[in-house]
N, C-alpha and C positions, 0 to 999 in steps of 0.2 A: 172710353177714349184712353184713359191712363192706365188701364187694367193689365198687368203683365200675365202672360201664361205661366202656369206651374209645370215644372219638370215632372215627367211620368216617373213613378217609382214601382219597381218590381221586387217582389220577394220570391226570387227563384231559388228553389231547392232542387238538386238533381236527383232523379228518380234512382240511379244506381251510383251509390258511392263507395269508395274504397275504405273508408273508415268504420269504426264500431259503431252500432246503432246507440249505445249508451253515450258514447262522446258526442254524437250529433245532437241528442237531446240536451246535453249540458252546454253545448255551443248555442244551440237555439235560446236556451234559458238565458245565457249571458247576453246575446244579442238583444233580446226582448228587454232584459234588464237595462241594457244600455240605451235602447231606444225609449223606453219610458222615462228614464232619467233625463235624457236629452230633451224630450217633449215637456217635462215639468219646467226644466230650466228656461226653455224657450218661452212658455206661457208666463214664467214669472217676470221674464224681461219684457214681454210685451206690455204687461200692466203698467210698467214704470214710464212709457212714453206716451201717456195720454195727452200732454200739452202741446203735442206738435200739431202744427196746421197742415191740412193736406195741400198737395201740389195745386189741385183743381181751385181750392178756395184762393191760394196765393195768385194764380193766373187771373181769376175773376176779379180779384181786388186790383191787380195791375191795370187790367183793361178800364176799369172804372175810373182809376186815378188818371189814366191818360185821356179818357173822355172828359173828365171834369177840367183837366189843365187845358185841352183845346177849347172848351167853351168859355172859360174865363179869359184865356188869351184873346179870342175873337170877340169877346164882349167889351173888354177894356182896351183894346188897341185899335 
């Protein structure tokens, strides 16, 4: 119900490029290095956010609270 779709990612590399093959390999290495560092940083930040309650749990708690309030109001009024 609350799951979001992930964006598609593509690793497109043109078949015929104007640049030197050696430069392409160095660029690819730099890009892979950047991606790996970014993923490591992202994983490190995910582990810090463990105490947050999910939205589904909050909605369920709100519905239960409203039901309890309604039952108490009808019983004592």
